[in-house]
C-alpha positions in Angstrom: -14.9 4.2 -16.2 -17.3 1.3 -17.6 -21.6 1.5 -18.0 -23.0 -0.7 -15.5 -26.3 -1.2 -13.5 -25.6 -0.1 -9.9 -28.3 -0.9 -7.2 -28.3 0.5 -3.7 -29.8 -0.9 -1.0 -29.5 1.4 2.1 -31.3 1.5 5.1 -34.0 3.7 6.1 -36.1 4.8 9.2 -39.5 5.5 8.7 -42.1 6.6 11.1 -39.8 4.4 14.0 -39.6 1.4 11.6 -36.1 0.8 9.7 -36.5 -0.5 6.5 -34.1 -1.6 3.4 -34.6 0.5 0.6 -33.3 -0.2 -2.9 -32.6 2.2 -5.8 -31.1 2.0 -9.2 -27.6 4.5 -9.1 -26.7 3.9 -12.6 -27.9 2.4 -15.7 -25.9 1.1 -18.5 -28.3 3.8 -20.7 -29.4 7.2 -19.4 -33.1 7.0 -17.9 -34.4 10.8 -18.1 -38.1 9.6 -18.2 -38.0 7.1 -15.9 -38.7 7.5 -12.3 -35.9 6.4 -9.4 -37.8 6.0 -6.5 -36.7 3.7 -4.0 -38.5 0.6 -3.5 -38.6 -1.3 0.1 -36.8 -4.6 0.2 -38.9 -7.3 2.0 -36.4 -10.4 1.6 -34.6 -11.1 4.7 -32.1 -13.9 4.9 -33.1 -15.6 7.8 -36.6 -16.2 6.0 -37.6 -18.4 3.2 -36.4 -19.3 0.8 -32.8 -17.9 1.7 -32.9 -19.5 5.0 -32.9 -23.5 3.2 -30.3 -22.0 0.9 -27.2 -23.6 2.5 -29.3 -26.6 4.3 -28.5 -30.1 3.1 -30.0 -31.5 0.9 -29.1 -29.3 -1.3 -31.6 -28.6 -4.3 -31.1 -26.4 -7.3 -34.8 -25.2 -7.0 -33.9 -23.3 -3.8 -31.1 -21.5 -5.4 -33.5 -20.6 -7.9 -36.1 -19.5 -5.4 -33.7 -17.3 -3.8 -32.4 -15.6 -7.0 -36.0 -15.4 -8.4 -37.2 -13.5 -4.8 -34.6 -11.2 -5.6 -34.9 -10.9 -9.5 -38.9 -10.0 -8.0 -38.0 -7.1 -5.7 -35.5 -5.6 -8.1 -38.1 -6.1 -11.0 -40.5 -3.9 -9.5 -38.1 -0.8 -9.6 -38.8 1.2 -13.1 -35.3 1.7 -13.6 -34.4 -1.9 -13.2 -37.1 -3.1 -15.0 -36.3 -0.7 -18.0 -32.9 -1.8 -18.3 -32.4 -3.8 -21.3 -30.3 -6.6 -20.2 -29.3 -9.1 -22.4 -27.0 -11.8 -22.5 -25.1 -11.5 -25.5 -24.1 -7.5 -24.5 -21.4 -7.0 -21.5 -23.3 -5.5 -18.7 -21.9 -5.0 -15.1 -24.6 -5.5 -12.5 -23.0 -4.1 -9.0 -24.4 -3.8 -5.6 -23.8 -1.2 -2.7 -25.3 -2.5 0.4 -25.3 -0.2 2.9 -26.3 -2.4 5.6 -25.6 -5.4 7.5 -28.8 -7.2 6.1 -28.5 -6.5 3.0 -24.9 -8.2 2.7 -26.4 -11.4 4.0 -28.7 -12.3 0.9 -27.6 -14.1 -1.9 -27.4 -11.4 -4.2 -25.1 -14.1 -6.2 -27.8 -16.2 -7.0 -29.7 -13.5 -8.8 -32.0 -15.2 -11.3 -33.1 -13.5 -14.6 -36.6 -14.7 -15.0 -36.8 -13.1 -18.5 -33.4 -15.1 -19.8 -34.0 -18.2 -17.4 -30.4 -17.8 -16.5 -28.2 -17.2 -12.9 -27.1 -14.0 -13.7 -23.6 -14.6 -11.9 -23.4 -17.5 -14.2 -23.3 -15.9 -17.7 -20.1 -14.0 -18.4 -21.5 -10.8 -19.9 -23.0 -10.3 -16.6 -20.1 -9.9 -14.0 -22.1 -9.6 -10.6 -19.6 -7.9 -7.7 -20.3 -5.9 -4.6 -19.3 -2.3 -4.4 -17.3 -1.0 -1.9 -17.6 2.2 0.5 -14.3 3.3 0.1 -12.3 5.3 2.8 -9.1 7.7 2.4 -6.5 6.0 0.0 -3.2 6.9 -1.6 -4.1 8.2 -4.9 -1.7 5.1 -6.0 -0.9 2.0 -5.5 2.2 0.6 -5.7 4.2 -2.3 -7.5 7.6 -3.3 -8.3 8.8 -5.3 -11.6 7.4 -8.4 -10.0 4.1 -9.3 -8.5 4.2 -10.2 -4.8 2.1 -12.7 -3.2 1.7 -14.0 0.2 -0.4 -17.1 1.0 -1.1 -17.9 4.6 -2.2 -21.3 5.0 -3.4 -21.4 8.5 -6.4 -23.5 9.2 -6.7 -25.3 12.3 -8.1 -29.0 12.1 -11.7 -27.5 12.7 -14.4 -29.6 14.4 -15.6 -31.4 11.2 -16.3 -35.0 10.2 -12.8 -34.2 8.2 -9.8 -32.5 9.7 -9.1 -29.5 7.4 -5.9 -29.9 5.4 -4.6 -27.1 3.1 -2.6 -29.6 0.7 -5.3 -29.4 -1.6 -5.3 -25.5 -1.3 -1.7 -25.1 -1.8 -1.7 -28.0 -4.8 -4.6 -25.8 -6.5 -2.7 -22.3 -6.0 0.4 -23.9 -6.8 -0.7 -24.9 -10.0 -2.2 -21.7 -11.1 1.0 -19.9 -10.1 3.4 -22.7 -11.8 1.2 -22.0 -15.1 0.8 -18.6 -15.1 2.0 -16.8 -18.3 3.9 -14.4 -15.2 5.3 -17.2 -13.4 9.2 -15.9 -13.6 8.0 -12.4 -12.7 6.3 -13.7 -9.6 7.5 -13.7 -5.8 5.5 -15.7 -3.5 6.1 -15.9 0.2 3.9 -18.7 1.7 3.1 -18.8 5.7 2.0 -22.2 6.7 1.2 -24.2 10.3 1.5 -27.5 8.2 5.5 -29.1 8.0 4.3 -30.7 5.0 3.3 -28.0 3.1 6.7 -26.4 4.0 8.7 -29.5 3.3 6.8 -29.8 -0.1 8.0 -26.0 -0.7 11.4 -26.5 0.3 11.7 -29.7 -2.1 11.0 -28.0 -5.2 13.6 -28.3 -7.6 14.2 -25.0 -10.5 10.7 -23.7 -9.4 9.2 -21.4 -12.2 9.3 -18.3 -9.9 10.8 -17.0 -6.5 9.2 -18.6 -3.5 10.0 -19.1 -0.2 8.2 -20.1 2.8 8.2 -19.9 6.8 6.6 -21.5 9.6 3.8 -19.5 11.0 4.5 -19.1 14.7 3.1 -16.5 16.1 0.6 -12.9 14.6 3.8 -11.3 14.9 5.2 -13.3 12.2 2.7 -12.5 9.9 2.7 -9.1 10.9 7.0 -8.7 10.2 6.2 -10.7 6.9 3.6 -7.5 5.6 6.4 -4.9 6.8 9.1 -7.0 4.9 7.3 -8.4 1.9 5.0 -5.4 0.8 2.5 -8.2 -1.0 0.2 -7.1 -3.8 -2.0 -10.0 -3.1 -2.7 -11.6 0.5 -4.3 -15.1 0.2 -5.9 -16.4 3.4 -6.8 -20.1 3.7 -8.1 -20.2 7.8 -11.4 -20.1 9.7 -13.7 -17.1 9.8 -16.1 -16.5 12.7 -18.9 -13.8 13.1 -19.1 -14.7 16.8 -18.4 -12.0 19.6 -17.9 -8.3 19.3 -17.0 -8.5 15.7 -16.5 -10.7 12.5 -12.8 -12.0 12.7 -10.2 -14.4 11.2 -8.9 -17.6 13.2 -5.4 -18.4 12.4 -3.6 -21.9 13.8 0.3 -21.8 14.7 2.0 -25.4 14.0 1.3 -26.7 18.0 -2.2 -25.9 17.2 -2.4 -27.8 13.8 -0.4 -30.5 15.4 -2.7 -31.0 18.6 -5.4 -31.2 16.0 -7.0 -28.2 18.0 -10.5 -27.4 16.4 -9.4 -23.8 16.1 -5.8 -21.7 16.3 -4.8 -19.2 19.2 -4.3 -16.6 16.5 -7.4 -14.1 16.3 -7.3 -11.3 13.7 -9.5 -8.3 13.5 -10.3 -5.3 11.8 -7.2 -3.8 13.9 -4.9 -6.8 13.6 -5.6 -6.6 9.7 -4.9 -2.6 9.7 -1.6 -2.7 8.1 -3.4 -4.1 4.8 -5.1 -1.0 4.8 -2.2 1.4 5.1 -0.2 -0.5 2.9 -0.1 1.3 -0.6 1.3 -1.9 -2.3 -1.6 -4.4 -1.4 -4.4 -4.4 -3.9 -6.2 -7.4 -3.3 -7.2 -9.9 -0.1 -8.8 -13.2 -0.9 -10.4 -14.6 2.7 -10.7 -18.3 1.4 -12.5 -18.8 5.0 -15.9 -19.7 6.2 -17.9 -17.0 6.8 -15.5 -14.0 5.3 -18.5 -11.7 4.0 -20.9 -12.7 6.2 -22.4 -9.8 8.7 -23.4 -10.2 12.2 -26.1 -8.4 13.8 -25.3 -5.0 13.0 -21.9 -5.3 12.1 -20.6 -5.1 8.5 -18.9 -8.5 7.4 -14.9 -8.3 7.7 -14.4 -8.5 3.9 -16.9 -5.1 3.5 -14.6 -3.2 6.0 -11.4 -4.6 4.8 -12.8 -3.4 1.2 -13.1 0.0 2.7 -9.2 0.6 2.5 -8.1 -2.4 0.1 -9.2 -1.9 -3.2 -10.9 -5.4 -3.9 -11.3 -8.2 -1.5 -12.7 -11.8 -2.2 -14.5 -13.7 0.7 -17.1 -16.3 1.2 -20.8 -15.3 2.6 -21.5 -18.5 4.9 -19.6 -21.5 6.1 -17.7 -23.2 2.9 -16.4 -26.9 2.7 -12.5 -26.6 2.6 -12.2 -28.7 -0.6 -15.1 -26.3 -2.5 -12.7 -23.5 -1.0 -9.6 -25.0 -2.6 -11.5 -25.6 -6.0 -12.4 -22.1 -6.4 -8.7 -20.9 -5.2 -7.5 -22.8 -8.0 -9.8 -21.8 -11.0 -9.7 -18.1 -9.6 -5.8 -17.7 -9.9 -5.7 -19.5 -12.9 -7.7 -16.6 -14.2 -6.5 -13.5 -12.4 -2.9 -14.2 -13.2 -3.4 -14.5 -16.8 -5.1 -11.6 -16.6 -2.8 -9.5 -14.9 0.1 -10.9 -16.9 -0.3 -7.6 -18.6 -0.3 -4.8 -15.7 3.5 -6.3 -14.0 6.0 -3.5 -14.9 9.6 -4.2 -16.4 12.6 -2.9 -14.9 12.8 0.4 -17.1 8.9 0.7 -15.9 10.0 0.9 -12.0 13.1 2.6 -12.9 11.1 5.3 -14.7 7.8 5.6 -12.0 5.8 4.6 -14.8 2.2 4.9 -14.1 -0.8 2.9 -15.3 -4.0 1.6 -14.4 -6.0 -1.8 -14.0 -9.4 -1.9 -14.6 -12.3 -2.8 -12.2 -13.1 -6.0 -14.7 -9.7 -7.9 -14.1 -11.1 -8.7 -10.9 -14.5 -9.2 -11.6 -14.3 -11.0 -14.5 -12.1 -13.8 -12.7 -15.1 -14.9 -10.4 -16.6 -16.3 -13.4 -14.6 -19.0 -14.0 -14.7 -20.6 -10.4 -18.4 -20.1 -10.5 -18.8 -22.1 -13.1 -16.7 -24.9 -12.1 -18.1 -25.2 -8.6 -21.7 -24.8 -10.3 -20.4 -27.7 -12.6 -18.4 -30.2 -10.1 -21.3 -29.5 -7.4 -24.4 -30.2 -9.1 -27.4 -29.2 -6.6 -24.7 -27.8 -4.1 -25.3 -23.5 -3.8 -21.4 -23.5 -2.9 -20.8 -21.4 -6.4 -23.2 -18.6 -5.1 -20.6 -18.2 -1.7 -17.9 -16.8 -3.1 -18.2 -12.8 -3.6 -15.9 -9.5 -4.7 -16.2 -6.4 -3.1 -14.4 -4.2 -5.7 -14.3 0.2 -5.4 -15.8 1.4 -8.6 -13.3 2.6 -11.2 -9.9 1.9 -12.5 -7.3 0.9 -9.9 -4.4 3.4 -10.6 -1.0 2.2 -10.0 2.5 3.7 -10.0 5.7 1.0 -10.8 8.7 1.4 -8.5 12.1 0.2 -8.9 12.4 -3.6 -7.5 12.9 -4.4 -4.1 11.8 -1.1 -2.5 10.2 -2.6 0.2 13.6 -4.3 1.0 14.1 -0.6 2.7 12.0 -1.9 5.8 14.9 -3.7 7.1 17.8 -1.3 6.6 18.7 1.1 9.7 16.8 4.7 9.5 20.2 6.4 8.2 20.5 4.0 5.6 17.0 4.2 4.6 17.2 8.1 4.6 20.6 8.0 2.8 18.9 5.7 -0.1 15.7 7.8 -0.3 17.6 10.9 -0.9 19.6 9.7 -3.5 17.0 8.1 -5.6 15.1 11.6 -5.2 18.0 13.0 -6.9 17.6 10.4 -9.5 14.1 10.9 -10.1 14.5 14.9 -10.3 16.9 14.9 -12.8 15.2 11.9 -14.8 12.1 14.7 -14.7 14.5 17.6 -15.8 15.6 15.5 -18.5 12.4 14.3 -20.0 11.2 18.0 -19.7 14.5 19.4 -21.6 13.3 16.7 -24.7 9.5 17.6 -24.6 10.3 21.3 -24.9 12.9 20.8 -27.7 15.7 22.4 -25.6 19.3 22.1 -27.1 20.6 18.7 -27.4 23.9 19.8 -25.7 22.0 20.9 -22.6 20.3 17.3 -22.4 23.8 15.9 -22.4 25.2 17.9 -19.8 22.7 16.2 -17.3 23.7 12.6 -18.5 26.8 12.7 -16.5 25.2 13.8 -13.4 22.3 11.6 -13.5 24.5 8.3 -14.2 27.0 9.7 -11.4 23.6 10.1 -8.9 22.1 6.6 -9.6 25.5 4.6 -9.4 26.2 6.5 -5.8 22.1 5.4 -5.1 23.2 1.7 -6.1 26.4 1.9 -3.9 24.6 3.0 -1.2 21.8 0.4 -1.5 24.5 -2.6 -2.0 26.8 -1.3 0.8 23.9 -1.4 3.0 22.7 -4.8 2.4 25.8 -6.2 2.6 25.8 -5.2 6.3 22.4 -6.5 6.7 22.9 -9.6 5.1 25.6 -10.6 8.3 22.7 -10.3 10.8 22.9 -12.8 13.1 19.5 -15.2 13.0 17.9 -13.6 10.4 15.1 -15.5 8.8 16.2 -17.5 5.8 13.9 -15.7 3.4 15.0 -12.5 4.5 18.8 -13.2 3.5 17.6 -14.6 0.2 15.4 -11.5 -0.7 18.2 -9.4 0.1 20.7 -11.5 -1.6 18.3 -11.1 -4.7 18.9 -7.3 -4.6 22.5 -7.6 -4.0 23.5 -9.7 -6.8 21.1 -6.9 -9.0 23.0 -4.0 -8.0 26.4 -5.8 -8.4 25.3 -6.6 -12.0 24.7 -3.2 -12.3 27.9 -1.8 -10.8 30.2 -3.9 -12.7 
């Protein structure tokens, strides 16, 4: 685990009054003789200067005033004051925000008085929010391809300019198509805009595997999550902190064509719970308004999702959809370059190789888009809105065979048969590896190779036969057939 400066803001009731108390949980170097007493945080998002941060006309001075006020509060803590922060030394700064009022403060605008710079705009001071993690599988899963689900489902909204996801798609497509790992990407797009679906369907020889589908209902989304088992899920939609809980709002094609200000699909934590249960999902991006904004005593939807998904990126307040798209393009451009080395090979998947992805991959990917928004927006504080929630420490990953998620499409009897055979393959491989590591006689290892090849072939044949039956099922979504046929082609080649 890399060294970092970790600051905790926790609610504490004293003499009947609820106070926000700040503590330094971790410093880059040990501080044995420096007290760690908590300091009351007096800053409040609904008071000045914070209340004016997002009010037009925008002013860089207001951003600085907010960041300076936060720094002044932090600097009253001995452990923070004594930490030697230098822009030349990489020092991640993490905030563990255990209360809704603390969540709504613009920590991303933190201004360092001594250095005269905004912390989040300095490359060596990556700034993030730490998630409070709930139980989760020991290792996240990934196939020999990075699977991304992009949900472009924002209704027209009620602003002077109707919301249009075309810019969002163009920005993300540019990042996807230019990524060094493009040939190892599988992307599926759900959209409420026919023009975007037609554009995707008309792509000629795209550098990556891509399919698309109309977002017809919440069921469409849930089925896609179950079948695709995506590693990254990106939402471009509307967000709301009204009502009982923070929610996402998605529009169907009918909603968008009717130019409705809001869509008919509302997603709260219950509807998004499949993401937390999925061992394959390890990044959710909420490119919408108020995704990282707490409501009353309720934490933001980003913070809640981050309790079960390793990384969540969201916007702290309302954001212009064009700036949100500018952020998305720069974010994925950097992230996909960083993830290139972590996508497993076919051999890795077959051997169930385990590896880790450092938290720096997600945190560092926030710096380029913040810089771009800062440069493009001038005095606009939009660069302070994107936040990233991460779980501390490296993300444990386990490679699995390609199209392992396709099993969810097959009848249970076929799934059980194939799973049993694959488990037999794994057991024989482990026995073979043990023999080689213990210098067992070569003849003993050779005796296992023939049974291993036989069981592997049986597993491939069972999966092939089940998929042949599956693709003949009437009224299958086109992208289901395409995924199944790709897997069939792989199996046919191996069995030839």
